[in-house]
MIDOSE-1310 file (N, C-alpha, C; in nm, 2 decimals, decimal comma, always signed):
residues 262
mkqv	+0,38/+0,44/-2,57/+0,30/+0,35/-2,47/+0,40/+0,29/-2,37; +0,38/+0,33/-2,24/+0,46/+0,27/-2,13/+0,42/+0,13/-2,10; +0,51/+0,04/-2,09/+0,49/-0,10/-2,06/+0,51/-0,12/-1,91; +0,41/-0,17/-1,84/+0,42/-0,19/-1,69/+0,40/-0,33/-1,66
tlig	+0,47/-0,38/-1,56/+0,46/-0,51/-1,50/+0,38/-0,50/-1,37; +0,27/-0,57/-1,36/+0,19/-0,57/-1,23/+0,23/-0,70/-1,15; +0,27/-0,67/-1,03/+0,30/-0,79/-0,94/+0,18/-0,81/-0,85; +0,12/-0,93/-0,88/+0,00/-0,97/-0,80/-0,13/-0,95/-0,88
mgai	-0,22/-1,05/-0,86/-0,35/-1,04/-0,92/-0,45/-1,09/-0,82; -0,45/-1,03/-0,71/-0,56/-1,05/-0,61/-0,67/-0,95/-0,63; -0,74/-0,91/-0,52/-0,85/-0,81/-0,54/-0,80/-0,68/-0,59; -0,68/-0,63/-0,53/-0,63/-0,50/-0,58/-0,58/-0,51/-0,72
gssi	-0,50/-0,61/-0,75/-0,44/-0,62/-0,88/-0,55/-0,64/-0,99; -0,65/-0,72/-0,96/-0,76/-0,74/-1,06/-0,83/-0,61/-1,09; -0,85/-0,53/-0,98/-0,92/-0,40/-1,00/-0,84/-0,30/-1,09; -0,71/-0,30/-1,06/-0,62/-0,21/-1,13/-0,61/-0,26/-1,28
ferm	-0,60/-0,39/-1,30/-0,59/-0,44/-1,44/-0,71/-0,40/-1,52; -0,83/-0,42/-1,46/-0,95/-0,39/-1,53/-0,96/-0,24/-1,57; -0,92/-0,15/-1,47/-0,93/-0,01/-1,49/-0,83/+0,04/-1,59; -0,72/-0,03/-1,61/-0,61/+0,01/-1,70/-0,63/-0,03/-1,85
ksht	-0,73/-0,12/-1,87/-0,76/-0,17/-2,00/-0,78/-0,06/-2,11; -0,84/+0,05/-2,06/-0,88/+0,16/-2,16/-0,78/+0,27/-2,16; -0,67/+0,26/-2,08/-0,57/+0,37/-2,08/-0,50/+0,37/-2,22; -0,48/+0,49/-2,26/-0,42/+0,51/-2,40/-0,27/+0,53/-2,40
rvri	-0,21/+0,55/-2,28/-0,06/+0,58/-2,28/+0,02/+0,48/-2,19; -0,05/+0,40/-2,11/+0,01/+0,30/-2,02/-0,06/+0,17/-2,04; +0,02/+0,07/-2,05/-0,03/-0,07/-2,08/+0,03/-0,17/-1,98; -0,05/-0,25/-1,91/+0,00/-0,36/-1,83/+0,03/-0,47/-1,93
shvv	+0,16/-0,49/-1,95/+0,21/-0,59/-2,05/+0,24/-0,73/-1,98; +0,27/-0,73/-1,85/+0,31/-0,85/-1,78/+0,24/-0,85/-1,64; +0,20/-0,97/-1,60/+0,15/-0,99/-1,46/+0,24/-1,10/-1,40; +0,29/-1,07/-1,28/+0,38/-1,16/-1,21/+0,29/-1,23/-1,10
vkpd	+0,29/-1,36/-1,10/+0,22/-1,44/-1,00/+0,31/-1,57/-0,97; +0,27/-1,64/-0,87/+0,34/-1,77/-0,84/+0,33/-1,87/-0,96; +0,43/-1,95/-0,98/+0,43/-2,04/-1,10/+0,31/-2,12/-1,12; +0,25/-2,17/-1,01/+0,13/-2,26/-1,02/+0,01/-2,19/-1,07
rips	+0,01/-2,06/-1,06/-0,11/-1,98/-1,11/-0,10/-1,94/-1,25; +0,02/-1,95/-1,31/+0,04/-1,90/-1,45/-0,06/-1,96/-1,55; -0,07/-2,09/-1,56/-0,16/-2,15/-1,67/-0,30/-2,10/-1,66; -0,36/-2,10/-1,54/-0,50/-2,07/-1,53/-0,52/-1,91/-1,56
lqal	-0,43/-1,83/-1,50/-0,45/-1,69/-1,52/-0,42/-1,65/-1,66; -0,32/-1,71/-1,73/-0,30/-1,68/-1,87/-0,42/-1,71/-1,95; -0,48/-1,82/-1,93/-0,60/-1,86/-2,00/-0,71/-1,76/-1,98; -0,72/-1,70/-1,86/-0,83/-1,61/-1,82/-0,80/-1,47/-1,89
lgpe	-0,67/-1,42/-1,89/-0,64/-1,29/-1,93/-0,63/-1,28/-2,08; -0,59/-1,39/-2,15/-0,58/-1,39/-2,29/-0,44/-1,36/-2,34; -0,42/-1,35/-2,47/-0,28/-1,33/-2,52/-0,23/-1,19/-2,52; -0,31/-1,09/-2,48/-0,26/-0,95/-2,48/-0,17/-0,92/-2,37
vqvv	-0,16/-1,00/-2,27/-0,08/-0,98/-2,15/+0,00/-1,11/-2,12; +0,12/-1,10/-2,08/+0,20/-1,22/-2,05/+0,20/-1,24/-1,90; +0,16/-1,36/-1,86/+0,17/-1,40/-1,71/+0,30/-1,47/-1,69; +0,38/-1,42/-1,59/+0,51/-1,47/-1,57/+0,54/-1,49/-1,42
savp	+0,65/-1,54/-1,39/+0,69/-1,56/-1,25/+0,80/-1,47/-1,20; +0,85/-1,38/-1,29/+0,95/-1,28/-1,25/+0,93/-1,16/-1,34; +0,98/-1,05/-1,29/+0,97/-0,92/-1,36/+1,07/-0,92/-1,48; +1,02/-0,90/-1,60/+1,11/-0,90/-1,72/+1,19/-0,77/-1,72
sstd	+1,31/-0,78/-1,77/+1,40/-0,67/-1,77/+1,36/-0,56/-1,87; +1,27/-0,59/-1,96/+1,23/-0,50/-2,07/+1,12/-0,40/-2,02; +1,07/-0,43/-1,90/+0,95/-0,34/-1,86/+1,00/-0,20/-1,83; +0,91/-0,11/-1,85/+0,94/+0,03/-1,82/+0,92/+0,07/-1,67
avle	+0,83/+0,00/-1,60/+0,80/+0,03/-1,46/+0,73/-0,09/-1,40; +0,73/-0,10/-1,27/+0,66/-0,20/-1,19/+0,57/-0,15/-1,09; +0,45/-0,22/-1,07/+0,36/-0,18/-0,97/+0,34/-0,31/-0,88; +0,37/-0,30/-0,76/+0,35/-0,41/-0,66/+0,23/-0,40/-0,58
cagh	+0,15/-0,50/-0,58/+0,03/-0,51/-0,50/+0,00/-0,65/-0,45; +0,11/-0,72/-0,41/+0,10/-0,86/-0,38/+0,13/-0,90/-0,24; +0,17/-0,81/-0,16/+0,20/-0,84/-0,02/+0,35/-0,84/+0,01; +0,38/-0,85/+0,14/+0,52/-0,83/+0,18/+0,62/-0,92/+0,12
qavm	+0,59/-1,05/+0,10/+0,68/-1,15/+0,04/+0,72/-1,11/-0,10; +0,63/-1,05/-0,17/+0,66/-1,01/-0,31/+0,76/-0,89/-0,32; +0,77/-0,82/-0,21/+0,86/-0,70/-0,21/+1,00/-0,75/-0,23; +1,05/-0,84/-0,15/+1,18/-0,89/-0,16/+1,20/-0,98/-0,28
ahvl	+1,10/-1,06/-0,31/+1,11/-1,15/-0,42/+1,12/-1,08/-0,56; +1,05/-0,97/-0,58/+1,03/-0,91/-0,71/+1,07/-0,76/-0,72; +1,03/-0,68/-0,61/+1,06/-0,54/-0,62/+1,21/-0,52/-0,61; +1,28/-0,58/-0,52/+1,42/-0,56/-0,50/+1,50/-0,59/-0,62
pale	+1,49/-0,71/-0,69/+1,56/-0,74/-0,81/+1,53/-0,64/-0,92; +1,40/-0,59/-0,93/+1,37/-0,50/-1,03/+1,44/-0,37/-1,01; +1,45/-0,32/-0,89/+1,52/-0,20/-0,86/+1,67/-0,21/-0,90; +1,73/-0,33/-0,87/+1,87/-0,35/-0,90/+1,89/-0,35/-1,05
qgid	+1,79/-0,38/-1,13/+1,80/-0,38/-1,28/+1,77/-0,24/-1,33; +1,75/-0,14/-1,24/+1,73/+0,00/-1,29/+1,58/+0,03/-1,32; +1,49/-0,05/-1,27/+1,35/-0,03/-1,31/+1,28/+0,04/-1,19; +1,21/+0,15/-1,22/+1,14/+0,22/-1,11/+1,02/+0,14/-1,07
cgml	+0,99/+0,14/-0,94/+0,88/+0,06/-0,89/+0,79/+0,14/-0,80; +0,66/+0,12/-0,82/+0,56/+0,17/-0,73/+0,52/+0,06/-0,63; +0,50/+0,09/-0,50/+0,48/-0,02/-0,40/+0,36/+0,02/-0,31; +0,27/-0,08/-0,30/+0,16/-0,06/-0,21/+0,17/-0,14/-0,08
siga	+0,26/-0,24/-0,07/+0,27/-0,31/+0,06/+0,37/-0,24/+0,15; +0,33/-0,12/+0,19/+0,42/-0,03/+0,26/+0,46/-0,09/+0,40; +0,38/-0,17/+0,46/+0,41/-0,23/+0,59/+0,54/-0,31/+0,59; +0,58/-0,36/+0,47/+0,71/-0,43/+0,46/+0,82/-0,35/+0,51
lasa	+0,81/-0,21/+0,49/+0,92/-0,12/+0,53/+0,94/-0,11/+0,68; +0,84/-0,17/+0,75/+0,86/-0,16/+0,90/+0,98/-0,25/+0,94; +1,02/-0,34/+0,86/+1,14/-0,42/+0,88/+1,26/-0,34/+0,84; +1,35/-0,30/+0,93/+1,47/-0,22/+0,90/+1,55/-0,29/+0,79
piae	+1,58/-0,42/+0,80/+1,66/-0,49/+0,70/+1,60/-0,48/+0,56; +1,47/-0,50/+0,55/+1,40/-0,49/+0,42/+1,41/-0,35/+0,37; +1,38/-0,25/+0,45/+1,39/-0,11/+0,41/+1,53/-0,07/+0,36; +1,63/-0,12/+0,43/+1,77/-0,09/+0,39/+1,81/-0,16/+0,26
aleq	+1,76/-0,29/+0,25/+1,79/-0,36/+0,13/+1,73/-0,30/+0,00; +1,61/-0,25/+0,02/+1,54/-0,19/-0,10/+1,61/-0,06/-0,13; +1,65/+0,02/-0,03/+1,72/+0,15/-0,06/+1,85/+0,12/-0,13; +1,93/+0,02/-0,09/+2,06/-0,01/-0,15/+2,04/-0,06/-0,29
aaqr	+1,93/-0,14/-0,31/+1,90/-0,19/-0,45/+1,87/-0,08/-0,54; +1,79/+0,02/-0,50/+1,76/+0,13/-0,58/+1,88/+0,22/-0,61; +1,97/+0,23/-0,51/+2,10/+0,30/-0,54/+2,18/+0,23/-0,64; +2,20/+0,10/-0,63/+2,28/+0,03/-0,72/+2,22/+0,03/-0,86
ghaq	+2,09/+0,03/-0,87/+2,03/+0,03/-1,00/+2,00/+0,17/-1,06; +2,03/+0,27/-0,98/+1,99/+0,41/-1,02/+1,84/+0,42/-1,05; +1,76/+0,35/-0,97/+1,62/+0,35/-0,98/+1,55/+0,42/-0,86; +1,42/+0,44/-0,87/+1,34/+0,50/-0,76/+1,23/+0,40/-0,72
lhvl	+1,22/+0,39/-0,58/+1,11/+0,32/-0,53/+1,00/+0,42/-0,48; +0,88/+0,42/-0,54/+0,77/+0,51/-0,51/+0,68/+0,45/-0,41; +0,68/+0,51/-0,29/+0,59/+0,46/-0,18/+0,46/+0,53/-0,20; +0,36/+0,45/-0,24/+0,23/+0,51/-0,28/+0,15/+0,54/-0,16
sgai	+0,06/+0,64/-0,17/-0,02/+0,69/-0,05/-0,12/+0,59/-0,01; -0,17/+0,51/-0,10/-0,27/+0,40/-0,07/-0,40/+0,46/-0,02; -0,44/+0,42/+0,10/-0,57/+0,45/+0,15/-0,58/+0,57/+0,23; -0,48/+0,66/+0,24/-0,48/+0,78/+0,32/-0,45/+0,90/+0,24
agid	-0,50/+1,02/+0,29/-0,48/+1,15/+0,23/-0,39/+1,23/+0,31; -0,34/+1,34/+0,24/-0,26/+1,44/+0,31/-0,11/+1,41/+0,33; -0,06/+1,31/+0,26/+0,08/+1,27/+0,27/+0,17/+1,38/+0,23; +0,13/+1,46/+0,13/+0,22/+1,57/+0,09/+0,24/+1,67/+0,20
alsa	+0,13/+1,70/+0,27/+0,14/+1,80/+0,38/+0,22/+1,75/+0,49; +0,20/+1,62/+0,53/+0,28/+1,56/+0,64/+0,42/+1,56/+0,61; +0,46/+1,52/+0,49/+0,59/+1,51/+0,44/+0,66/+1,64/+0,45; +0,59/+1,75/+0,41/+0,64/+1,88/+0,42/+0,66/+1,93/+0,56
arld	+0,57/+1,89/+0,65/+0,57/+1,94/+0,78/+0,69/+1,88/+0,86; +0,74/+1,77/+0,83/+0,85/+1,71/+0,90/+0,98/+1,78/+0,88; +0,98/+1,87/+0,78/+1,11/+1,95/+0,75/+1,13/+2,05/+0,86; +1,04/+2,08/+0,95/+1,06/+2,18/+1,05/+0,99/+2,15/+1,18
elst	+1,05/+2,07/+1,26/+1,01/+2,05/+1,40/+0,87/+1,99/+1,41; +0,85/+1,88/+1,34/+0,73/+1,80/+1,36/+0,73/+1,73/+1,49; +0,63/+1,75/+1,57/+0,63/+1,70/+1,71/+0,57/+1,57/+1,73; +0,44/+1,55/+1,69/+0,37/+1,43/+1,72/+0,28/+1,39/+1,60
vtys	+0,27/+1,26/+1,57/+0,17/+1,21/+1,48/+0,10/+1,09/+1,54; -0,03/+1,10/+1,54/-0,11/+0,99/+1,60/-0,22/+0,95/+1,50; -0,22/+0,82/+1,48/-0,31/+0,76/+1,38/-0,41/+0,67/+1,45; -0,54/+0,67/+1,40/-0,64/+0,58/+1,44/-0,70/+0,51/+1,32
grkp	-0,70/+0,38/+1,32/-0,76/+0,31/+1,21/-0,89/+0,24/+1,26; -1,00/+0,27/+1,19/-1,13/+0,21/+1,24/-1,20/+0,14/+1,12; -1,23/+0,01/+1,15/-1,30/-0,07/+1,05/-1,41/-0,14/+1,11; -1,51/-0,18/+1,03/-1,61/-0,28/+1,08/-1,55/-0,41/+1,12
pqgw	-1,61/-0,49/+1,21/-1,54/-0,61/+1,25/-1,50/-0,70/+1,14; -1,58/-0,71/+1,03/-1,54/-0,80/+0,92/-1,41/-0,76/+0,85; -1,38/-0,63/+0,86/-1,25/-0,58/+0,81/-1,13/-0,62/+0,88; -1,14/-0,68/+1,00/-1,03/-0,72/+1,08/-1,02/-0,88/+1,08
rgsl	-1,11/-0,94/+1,01/-1,10/-1,09/+1,01/-0,97/-1,14/+0,93; -0,92/-1,25/+0,98/-0,80/-1,30/+0,92/-0,67/-1,23/+0,97; -0,69/-1,15/+1,08/-0,57/-1,07/+1,14/-0,56/-1,11/+1,28; -0,46/-1,05/+1,35/-0,43/-1,08/+1,49/-0,55/-1,03/+1,57
aesl	-0,63/-0,94/+1,52/-0,75/-0,89/+1,60/-0,84/-1,01/+1,65; -0,85/-1,11/+1,57/-0,93/-1,23/+1,61/-0,89/-1,29/+1,74; -0,76/-1,28/+1,77/-0,71/-1,34/+1,90/-0,71/-1,24/+2,01; -0,74/-1,12/+1,98/-0,74/-1,01/+2,09/-0,88/-0,98/+2,14
inld	-0,98/-0,99/+2,05/-1,12/-0,96/+2,08/-1,21/-1,06/+2,01; -1,33/-1,07/+2,06/-1,43/-1,15/+1,99/-1,51/-1,06/+1,89; -1,47/-1,07/+1,77/-1,53/-0,98/+1,67/-1,68/-1,00/+1,65; -1,73/-1,11/+1,68/-1,87/-1,14/+1,67/-1,95/-1,08/+1,79
aiae	-1,89/-1,05/+1,90/-1,96/-1,02/+2,02/-1,96/-0,87/+2,05; -1,87/-0,79/+1,99/-1,87/-0,65/+2,03/-1,99/-0,57/+1,98; -2,04/-0,48/+2,06/-2,16/-0,40/+2,03/-2,13/-0,25/+2,01; -2,00/-0,22/+2,04/-1,97/-0,07/+2,04/-1,82/-0,07/+1,99
ptvf	-1,78/+0,05/+1,95/-1,64/+0,07/+1,90/-1,54/+0,02/+2,01; -1,45/-0,06/+1,97/-1,35/-0,12/+2,07/-1,21/-0,11/+2,02; -1,13/-0,04/+2,10/-0,99/-0,03/+2,07/-0,92/-0,16/+2,11; -0,85/-0,23/+2,02/-0,79/-0,36/+2,05/-0,64/-0,36/+2,04
feas	-0,59/-0,25/+1,99/-0,44/-0,24/+1,98/-0,39/-0,10/+1,99; -0,29/-0,07/+2,07/-0,23/+0,06/+2,08/-0,08/+0,04/+2,09; +0,00/+0,09/+1,99/+0,14/+0,07/+2,00/+0,21/+0,17/+1,89; +0,33/+0,14/+1,86/+0,40/+0,22/+1,76/+0,36/+0,18/+1,62
area	+0,39/+0,26/+1,52/+0,36/+0,22/+1,38/+0,44/+0,10/+1,34; +0,56/+0,08/+1,39/+0,64/-0,03/+1,36/+0,57/-0,16/+1,40; +0,53/-0,16/+1,53/+0,46/-0,28/+1,58/+0,33/-0,31/+1,51; +0,25/-0,20/+1,47/+0,13/-0,22/+1,40/+0,15/-0,28/+1,26
aqqf	+0,25/-0,23/+1,19/+0,28/-0,28/+1,06/+0,33/-0,42/+1,06; +0,40/-0,46/+1,16/+0,45/-0,59/+1,17/+0,35/-0,69/+1,21; +0,26/-0,65/+1,30/+0,16/-0,75/+1,35/+0,03/-0,75/+1,27; +0,01/-0,64/+1,19/-0,11/-0,63/+1,10/-0,07/-0,60/+0,96
pkna	+0,01/-0,69/+0,90/+0,07/-0,65/+0,77/-0,04/-0,63/+0,66; -0,16/-0,69/+0,67/-0,26/-0,67/+0,56/-0,35/-0,55/+0,60; -0,34/-0,49/+0,72/-0,43/-0,39/+0,76/-0,37/-0,26/+0,80; -0,24/-0,26/+0,82/-0,18/-0,14/+0,88/-0,08/-0,07/+0,78
nvaa	-0,10/-0,08/+0,65/-0,01/-0,01/+0,56/-0,02/+0,14/+0,58; -0,14/+0,19/+0,62/-0,16/+0,33/+0,63/-0,07/+0,38/+0,75; -0,06/+0,31/+0,86/+0,03/+0,35/+0,97/+0,17/+0,36/+0,92; +0,21/+0,26/+0,84/+0,35/+0,26/+0,80/+0,38/+0,38/+0,70
tlsl	+0,28/+0,41/+0,62/+0,29/+0,52/+0,52/+0,31/+0,65/+0,60; +0,22/+0,67/+0,69/+0,22/+0,79/+0,77/+0,36/+0,81/+0,84; +0,41/+0,70/+0,90/+0,53/+0,71/+0,97/+0,65/+0,74/+0,88; +0,65/+0,69/+0,76/+0,76/+0,71/+0,67/+0,75/+0,86/+0,62
aglg	+0,63/+0,91/+0,61/+0,62/+1,05/+0,57/+0,65/+1,15/+0,68; +0,63/+1,10/+0,80/+0,64/+1,19/+0,92/+0,76/+1,16/+1,01; +0,72/+1,11/+1,13/+0,82/+1,10/+1,24/+0,89/+0,96/+1,25; +0,86/+0,87/+1,16/+0,93/+0,74/+1,16/+0,84/+0,64/+1,23
ldrt	+0,88/+0,52/+1,22/+0,80/+0,40/+1,27/+0,79/+0,40/+1,42; +0,89/+0,44/+1,49/+0,89/+0,42/+1,63/+0,83/+0,54/+1,71; +0,82/+0,66/+1,65/+0,76/+0,77/+1,71/+0,61/+0,80/+1,67; +0,57/+0,73/+1,57/+0,43/+0,75/+1,53/+0,34/+0,65/+1,61
rvrl	+0,24/+0,70/+1,67/+0,15/+0,62/+1,76/+0,03/+0,58/+1,68; -0,02/+0,45/+1,71/-0,13/+0,39/+1,63/-0,23/+0,33/+1,73; -0,36/+0,35/+1,69/-0,47/+0,29/+1,76/-0,55/+0,22/+1,66; -0,59/+0,09/+1,68/-0,67/+0,02/+1,59/-0,80/-0,02/+1,66
iadp	-0,91/+0,00/+1,58/-1,05/+0,00/+1,64/-1,14/-0,09/+1,56; -1,21/-0,18/+1,62/-1,32/-0,25/+1,55/-1,45/-0,18/+1,59; -1,53/-0,14/+1,49/-1,65/-0,06/+1,51/-1,77/-0,12/+1,44; -1,86/-0,19/+1,51/-1,98/-0,25/+1,45/-2,08/-0,15/+1,40
tiqe	-2,06/-0,02/+1,43/-2,16/+0,08/+1,39/-2,13/+0,14/+1,26; -2,02/+0,10/+1,19/-1,98/+0,16/+1,06/-1,97/+0,06/+0,95; -1,97/+0,10/+0,83/-1,95/+0,02/+0,71/-1,83/+0,05/+0,64; -1,77/+0,17/+0,66/-1,66/+0,22/+0,59/-1,53/+0,19/+0,67
nihe	-1,42/+0,20/+0,60/-1,29/+0,20/+0,67/-1,25/+0,35/+0,70; -1,24/+0,38/+0,82/-1,21/+0,52/+0,86/-1,07/+0,54/+0,91; -1,00/+0,63/+0,84/-0,86/+0,66/+0,88/-0,85/+0,80/+0,93; -0,79/+0,82/+1,05/-0,78/+0,95/+1,11/-0,64/+0,97/+1,16
yeav	-0,58/+1,09/+1,14/-0,46/+1,12/+1,21/-0,45/+1,27/+1,24; -0,37/+1,30/+1,34/-0,34/+1,43/+1,38/-0,19/+1,45/+1,38; -0,14/+1,56/+1,34/+0,00/+1,60/+1,34/+0,02/+1,74/+1,39; +0,12/+1,75/+1,48/+0,14/+1,88/+1,54/+0,29/+1,92/+1,52
gafg	+0,32/+2,04/+1,49/+0,46/+2,08/+1,47/+0,47/+2,23/+1,45; +0,58/+2,28/+1,41/+0,61/+2,42/+1,39/+0,51/+2,48/+1,28; +0,46/+2,40/+1,19/+0,37/+2,44/+1,09/+0,23/+2,47/+1,14; +0,19/+2,41/+1,25/+0,06/+2,42/+1,30/+0,00/+2,29/+1,34
hlqv	-0,13/+2,27/+1,32/-0,20/+2,15/+1,36/-0,28/+2,09/+1,24; -0,24/+1,97/+1,20/-0,31/+1,91/+1,09/-0,40/+1,79/+1,14; -0,52/+1,79/+1,09/-0,62/+1,69/+1,12/-0,68/+1,63/+0,99; -0,67/+1,50/+0,97/-0,72/+1,44/+0,85/-0,81/+1,33/+0,89
klrg	-0,93/+1,32/+0,83/-1,02/+1,21/+0,85/-1,08/+1,17/+0,71; -1,06/+1,04/+0,69/-1,10/+0,98/+0,56/-1,19/+0,87/+0,58; -1,32/+0,88/+0,53/-1,41/+0,77/+0,54/-1,41/+0,69/+0,41; -1,32/+0,60/+0,40/-1,30/+0,53/+0,27/-1,39/+0,41/+0,26
lplp	-1,45/+0,39/+0,14/-1,53/+0,27/+0,12/-1,44/+0,16/+0,08; -1,47/+0,04/+0,12/-1,38/-0,08/+0,09/-1,41/-0,12/-0,05; -1,31/-0,20/-0,10/-1,33/-0,27/-0,23/-1,44/-0,37/-0,21; -1,54/-0,38/-0,31/-1,65/-0,48/-0,29/-1,59/-0,62/-0,28
snpk	-1,48/-0,65/-0,34/-1,42/-0,78/-0,35/-1,33/-0,81/-0,23; -1,30/-0,71/-0,14/-1,21/-0,73/-0,03/-1,24/-0,62/+0,08; -1,31/-0,65/+0,18/-1,35/-0,55/+0,29/-1,23/-0,50/+0,36; -1,11/-0,57/+0,35/-0,99/-0,52/+0,43/-0,92/-0,41/+0,35
tsal	-0,96/-0,38/+0,23/-0,89/-0,29/+0,15/-0,98/-0,17/+0,11; -0,92/-0,05/+0,12/-1,00/+0,07/+0,08/-0,99/+0,09/-0,07; -1,10/+0,13/-0,13/-1,11/+0,16/-0,27/-1,00/+0,26/-0,31; -0,97/+0,35/-0,22/-0,87/+0,46/-0,26/-0,74/+0,40/-0,28
tvls	-0,71/+0,28/-0,23/-0,58/+0,22/-0,25/-0,56/+0,19/-0,40; -0,66/+0,14/-0,46/-0,66/+0,11/-0,61/-0,64/+0,24/-0,68; -0,71/+0,35/-0,64/-0,71/+0,48/-0,71/-0,57/+0,54/-0,70; -0,50/+0,52/-0,59/-0,37/+0,57/-0,57/-0,27/+0,50/-0,67
alry	-0,29/+0,37/-0,69/-0,21/+0,30/-0,78/-0,23/+0,35/-0,93; -0,36/+0,37/-0,96/-0,39/+0,42/-1,09/-0,33/+0,56/-1,12; -0,33/+0,64/-1,01/-0,26/+0,77/-1,02/-0,11/+0,76/-1,05; -0,05/+0,67/-0,99/+0,09/+0,64/-1,01/+0,11/+0,60/-1,16
ldhl	+0,03/+0,51/-1,21/+0,05/+0,46/-1,34/+0,02/+0,57/-1,45; -0,08/+0,66/-1,42/-0,11/+0,77/-1,51/+0,00/+0,87/-1,51; +0,07/+0,89/-1,40/+0,18/+0,98/-1,40/+0,30/+0,94/-1,48; +0,31/+0,81/-1,51/+0,42/+0,76/-1,58/+0,43/+0,82/-1,72
anpv	+0,31/+0,85/-1,78/+0,31/+0,90/-1,92/+0,27/+1,04/-1,93; +0,24/+1,11/-1,82/+0,20/+1,25/-1,83/+0,31/+1,35/-1,82; +0,32/+1,45/-1,90/+0,43/+1,55/-1,89/+0,42/+1,64/-1,77; +0,29/+1,66/-1,72/+0,27/+1,74/-1,60/+0,20/+1,66/-1,50
vi	+0,25/+1,65/-1,37/+0,18/+1,57/-1,27/+0,16/+1,65/-1,14; +0,06/+1,61/-1,07/+0,03/+1,68/-0,94/-0,02/+1,57/-0,84
């Protein structure tokens, strides 16, 4: 039985925790949260899991789903201890110092940082395509207006007034990940798999005609022309997050104990 430490217990972490209860080969043994949350969460989860403020050295693997601040606070020291980590807050890697620090920590600890695919598909094909003259990658992220609440979008457009699809942001993936840290992880993931943060182009759209989170990208290169469109349903508990994000984390955890993975 693999023992896993889960960093974060928000909407994503709670969904992952519930889905992993019945897993027969992987167990979430520890949950890392801020110290002030420990007593109430420990009472809620019961004695079968330990709620702590730092990753224990005894864990077999780590799964991060707590946001950018948790990456440096918990993922980096875990890598230095030689613990493999799965990471969902990919937008944090838009910061060159953070990306470099994590890579160096993994090297020192002889560990691996797994950048999870999250809410997007086709990462394997894009990653392969970059090996031979990948020319362009363009991403469009489309969500209903409520999916952009609590982000910079609120200061760029009136989310309550738009009646048609509205592009409110166009820039590089680096800028998108930095300015929309809770909404643009997909752009960061695509850029890391493909052309990099500065050469990947991003368009963000508020669309009152839809209920799903729609992710689209096109890539052109020596391999040909790749088009991917994913109409992802949001988590019921968090309209900013695609349900597929949780499933990608479950896939990572399942792979920890399987002899054959795909």
